[in-house]
N, C-alpha and C positions, 0 to 999 in steps of 0.2 A: 504494500500500500504506500501512499505518499505520492507527492507529485513528481513527475519526471521533468527535469530542467536540463537542457544541454545533454540529454542522454544519461544524466546522472540521477540515481534514485535518491530522493531526499528522505531523511529520517522523519518520522511523524511522532506526535506526542499527544497526551491527554492533559487537559487543563481542568483543575478542580478548585472551586472556591467554597470556603466554609464561613458562613456569617454567624459568629458566636455571640455570646453576651458581652464579652469584653474586647474581642478582636475579630477583624475580617482578614482571613488569610487565603492566599492562593499558592498552589504548587503546580509545577509542570512535571508530569511523570513520563518516563520512557518505558519501553517494553518490559524492562526488568522491575518496574515499579520503583525505580530509584528517582529521587527528587532532583531534577536538573536545574530548577530555578524556583525562587520563592519571593513573595513580597507580602507584607502585612500592614494593616493600619488599625488604629484604635477605634473602638466604638465609644461614642460619647453618650452617656446616659443623662437624660434631663429629668429634673425633679420639680415640676412646676408647683406642686402642692405636696403636703405631707401624705405619704402613701402612694403618690402618683409616680410612675416610672415610665418615661417615654424615650423615643429615639426619633430624630429628624429623618424622614424618608429621603430628602435631598442629600443629606450627609451619607446615608447608607449607599445610595446610588453612586455618589461621587467616590466613596471608598471602594466600592465594587470595581468600578472602571479603573481606578488607580492601581489596585492590587493585580488585576489581570494584566494590564500593560507592563507593570513593574516586574512581575514574575517572568513574563515572556522575554523581557529585556534582560533580566538577570540570567536566564537560561542561554542567552545569546542565540536565540532562534527567531524565526519570523512567524507572524500570525498565520500565514498560509500553511505552516507545518502543523498547526493544531487540528487534530482530527475530530475532537469532540469536547464538549464542555459538560461538567457535572457540577451540580450545586447542592450543597448541604446547608441547612439553616437551623437556627434555634427554633424551638417549637412554640406555638400558641401566642406568638407576638403578631399583632395584626394592625391593619389600617383599612380605611374605605376610601374610594376615589371615584372621580367622575369618568364614566365609561367613554365619553366623547373626547375630553381634553387630557385625561390621564392625570389630572391634578388631584393630589390627596386632599380629603376634607379635614384631616387632623393628623397629628403625629402618630407614629407607631405606638400602640399601647403594649408595653412589655408584659411578658409572662409573670414578671415579678410584681406587677402593679396590683395595688390593693383597693382601688377605688370602688370595686363592686363588692367588697367584703360584707358590708351591711345588707346589701341586696341578697347575697348568697345566704347569709344567716337567716334572713326573714323567710326566704324560700324553703330552706332546710327545716324550719320549724313550723311551716305553714300547714293549714288543714289539707290543702291540695296534695302536698307531699305525703302527709300521713295517709290520705285516701289511696294514693298510688301505691305506697308501701303495703297497705292492707290488701289491696286488690292483687298485687303481685304475689303476696304470701299465699292467697287463695289459689291463684293460677299455678304456683309452684306445687302446692299440695295436690292439685288435680293432675298436673302433667308430670311432676317429678323432674322437670327440666331445671338444671342448675342455674341457667341464665336468669330465670324468674326469681330464684332465691337471691341472686346478686342484685337484681333490679329492686327487690324489696328492702335492700340495705343501702342502695345508692344514695350518695349525698353530693351536692354540687360543691365545687371548689373554686376559689378565686383564680387558681392557676389555669383553669380551663377558659377558653375564649368566651363561652356562653354568656355570662352575665356582664362581662366587660363590653361585649358587643351590644347587649340590651341597654347598658348605660350610655354607650355612644349614640345609639339610635334615639334615646330620649333626651340627650343633652345637646346634640349638635343639630340645629335647625336644618342646615343645608343637606345633611345626610338624609333626614326624613323626606325633604323635598325631592331629592334625587331618587329615593326609593319610590315615591309616588309617581315620578316621571319615568320610572323604569331605566334610570340612568346611573345606578349605583353599583359599584363593584366592591365586594369584600374579598380580602385575601390576607394570608399569612405572608411572611417576607418572600418566600419562594414565588408566590403568585404575582406579587408586586414586581419582582425582578423580571419574571417572564414577560409580563405586560410591557415593561420598559424596554427590555432587550429586543422584543419583536415589534416595537412601535405600536402597541395596542392591538396587535393581531390575535394574541393568545391570552385568554383568561382561564387558567388551569392550575391545578395542583396535583400532587400524587397521593396515593392511599396512605403512605406513612405519615405525611403531614396532616392530611384530613383527619386520620384516626387520633391525632394528638390534640385536636381542638376541643373534644368533649361534645361536639355537635354531630358526630358521625356515628352511624350504626354499623359496628364492625361485624354484626351477624348478617345484616342485609347488604352490606358493602355499598351504602349510599348515605347521603345527608339524612339525618333523622327528621322525617316529616312530623312525627309525634312530638318530639322535643321542640321543634320550631313552632308548631301551633300552640304548644303549652306555654311558651314564654314569648310568643308573638314575634318571631324572627321571620322575615320574608325570604323564602327559598330562592327568589329571583336574583338575589345578590351573590349567591355562592358560585365559586369557580367549578368548572368541570373537573371531575376526578379521573386521572389517567393512571396507567401503570407507572411504576417507579422507573422502569427502563422503557423509555418511550421517546419517539422523535417529537420533541416539543416545539419544533420549528427551529429556525436559525436566527442568530443575532443579526439585526439590521446592519448592512455593510457600512453605514455611516458611523457606526460606533467604534469598531476596531479596524476599519479599512477593508476587512474581508468578512464574509458571513460564516459564522462557526455554528455547526449543528449542536443544539442543546439536547443531550441524550439521557440526562437523568436529573430529577430533583428529588431530594430526600431529606427527611427530618434527621437532625444530628445524631441522636442516640441510635436510631435504626441504621444510619450510615456507619457509625462506629462498629456496630454489630457486624455489618457486612465486611467492613475493612478488616476485622479480626477473623474473617472466614468462619464465623459461627453459623454454618449452613445447616447443621444437623440438629435434630430434636435432642434437647438436653445440653446443648452448648450454652455456656454462660459467659457474658462479658460484664466487667465492672469498670465503668468510667468514673474516675475520681478527679473531678475538677472543683468548681465552686461548690457543687453538691456531688453526691454519689448516686449513680444510676446503675442498678443491677438488672440485667435483662437475661431472660432464659428463652431459648427457641422452643415454642410449644407446638411447632409443626403446622398442620393445615387446619387447626381449629382454634378459635379464641379461647383462652383460659378464663374461666369464670371464677372470680375471687371473692371470698367473704372477709379477707383480712386487709384489704386496701392495696393489693397488687393490681396494676392497671393493664387491661388487655389492649394491645396495640397491634396494628398491622405493621409487620417488620418491613416487608416489601412485596410488591406484586410484579413478577417478571414472567411475561407470556401468560399462560393460564395458571401458573403456580402462585398461590398466596401463602406467605409464611407469617405466622402470628408470633408475637412475643408477649411475655408477661413481665411487667416492670415494677420494681420497688425502688423508692428513692429516699435518701437522707439529705436534707437540704444544706447542712452546714459543714461540709468537709473542708474545702479550701478556706472558707470563711473563718473557721476555728483556728486554722494555722496562721492565717493573715492577722487575726486578732492577737494571737500570742506574739507575733513578730512586732506588732505595733506597741505592745506592752514592753518590748525590748527584752523578752525572755531569751531571745537569740537574735543574731544580726543576719545570718544567712540560712535560708531554709535547709541547705545541704548539710549543715552541722547538726540538725535535729536528731538524725539517726544516731550519731555518735554520742550525743548528750543522753539520749534514752538508754543506750547500751552502757553508759558509764555508771549507771546505778543498777542494782540487781532487781529492784522493783520500784513501784511508785510510792513506797512507804505509806500505803493506805490511802493515798489521795485518789479521788475519783473525779473525773471531769465529764459533765453532761453537755454534749455539743448541740444544744437546741436553741440557737439564737432566733430561729423562726419556727418554733414549735416542733413537735415530733411527728414524723410521717409513719408509714406502715412499719410494724404491725400495731403500733399504739395509737396512732392517729389522734394526737392531742394538740390542737393549735395553741392552747393556753400554757403549754409547758415553757419553763424558762431554762436558760443555760446556767450551769452552776459548777462550782468547785467545792468538793466536800472532803472532810477528813484531813484538813490542814493541821500541822503541828509546828511547834517552834523548830523542829529539826528538818522541816521541809525545805528543799533547795530548788533552785531553778530547774535542775535536771529532773527532779521528781515531778515537777509541774509539766515539763515538756513530755516526759514519758507518759503521764496520765492523759495528756491531750492526744498524743499519737495512739495510745491504747484505745481511747474512746472511738477513734475512727475505725479501727479494726473490730471493735466490739459491735459497732453499728453494722459493719459488713456481715458479721456473724449472725446478727439478728435478722437481717434481710435474707441471708442465705437459708437460715432455718425456716423462715416463713415460706420461702420458695419450695423447699423440700417437702414441708408439711402440706402445702396447698396443691402443688402440681402433681405430686407422686411420679415425677419424671426422673429416671436415673440420670445423674449429671455425667456428661461426657468429658468436657474439658472446660477449664476456667482461664480466661484471658483478662488482663487488666490494661487500662490505658488512662490517659489524663495526667495532669501535672503532679498530683499527689502520689500517683503510682510509682514515681521515681524514688520514693522514700523506702529504703530497704527494710527498715524496722517495721513499718506498717505492713509491708508485703509479706515479710517472714512470719509475723504474728498472725496475719490473715490465713496463711497456709497452715500454720500450726492449729489454729482454731477450727478450720474446716477439716483438717486431717487429709488434705488433698494437695496435689501439685497445682501451683498457680504460675502462669507464664506471662512474662512481660515482653512484648515484642520490641523489635528494634525501632520501628516507626512509632512516633508518639501521636502524631495528628491523625487519628483513626477516622474521624468523620470525613475529612478531606479525602483520605485514601478510599473509603467506602464509596463515596459519590463518584470518584474516578474509576473504581472497579466496575460499577454499574454502567457508567457511560461508555467505558472501554469495551465491555461485553456487547453493548448495544451497537457500537460502531464496528464490531468485528476486530478490534485492536487486540483484545484477548479472546481466546476461543472458548474457554470453559472455566468452570469454577475449580476444576482440578488444577488447571494451569495457575490460577490465582493462589491456591493453597501452596503450590511449590515456590511462589515468590515470597512467601511469609518466612521471616526468620526471627528466632527468639533472641532477645538481648540477654535475658536472665530467667532462669527457672528457680522457683522457690519450692523446695520439698519440705513437707512437714517434719519438724524435728521433735524429738521427745514424745512421739506418739506412742500410745500403749501397745502391748503385744497383740491385742485382739485383731489386728489387721488394718489395712488401709481404710481411710474414710472415717476413722475414729479420731475425735479431736484430742488435743493435748490436755492431759488431766490436771497439770499443775495450775492451770488458769481457772479452774472451776471456782475456788473461793473468791478470786479477784473479780470474776464475772458476776458472781452472786452479789458481792457488795456494790458493784457498778449498777446492777439492775435495781438494787435498793435505792441507790442515789437517783436513778431515773424516775422511780415511782415518787420520790420525794420532790422532784422538780415538776411533776405533772400538776395541771390545774392551778398553776401559780397566779396567773393573771386573772383577776376576777372581772366578769363582764361589766 
């Protein structure tokens, strides 16, 4: 493949952009999945009011163009050598815009935004929700289908798009006017970028992004008409949902000088899962960045959870749909950044050594719940806390307690997954900034009683979107080929595991885990309404 010039065959490449919460980054990948060029730019978050978190669509668009041009330049190649573009984006961040002019009606409202929290609370305690829960219990009793049991427990969350969109429709006059005139487009970041890149030709998203909004029915594989009529959202504003690997059209030639086929758009956690080659049922990946996201491949059916694991579409490629179940812990990187700002250490890289310099945390427990506790405890009113402090407590004890808490939350999510899905775990891969901490990774392996693998590539969302785009463009031929391109940077084998065999966790941590769980319970329900 590639263009022939002067009888010479030119090498071709795949371009992938990841729009994260803090950074937009672009990599140029060659056939060996090696990064040949990169460029990144910062995402500026805006806080117009307390609890409001926004991003300027114009700045995101400018950042996107900058990193694409920068990465191609850094690789020392030409735009015409780019065979396909893949896009991975943070999830559940959205805007609405004018179908005719493409001008946004308001800033992107971030997944971290809490403006709809009161609305969510009043819906969750409403008579309507009680009635739905009651009806679903009856339907579950009659059909014994687990999806109705899950529906009888479902509660809305501010992290989902649903009520932030309801809020936007009721607060922005021009959005309502555009809806009435049939001129309003809604979209997450990927949809907005597709619309801009194709000069308004394409208003679409993919299944992985759609399933992350909370407005999508993963059982019927379409936008939920029931939910939309329940909370009065107009179905006319939603993008068309396409396969993850799909020809989404090409970039308008005025943007990069040539038109580049857009062959994949993908939500970031699902993209990381694909980048880790977690293609088989029971494969697990743990992304440890600002928060921790633990995903398990549940195969061709959505997992129905009663403990707060979220069923997502991982990807749809051809006729195959792969589902994931996801649990998350919100404050992984946040806890480590907080400790750094307190000057417990100056460089994150020294935290591992500090933790290893003491034999235990001297009874200190840290609860990393700056923004409440997620699955399996699901308590938004929990507080972050340090317990068991003594005059003998040193900085190293504190650092060890903080790092331990991250591994303990991993263990909690992992146990929930095992208990809920009953799927035998095949392999466990880790990525994200915090996964570079050897102490956390070793302790995680010990607690799981299983091997944990950290790959050489760290930016997995970018790689995943590139893999999907490359498969679509015929740049790579098969998933088997992708697996061969994977290489491990480090493997963590469980140490001090008991003799009962593999898969049994390390015994010495049992009392420490128990006192940490006691600290967790004491931190719960701290903030009174």
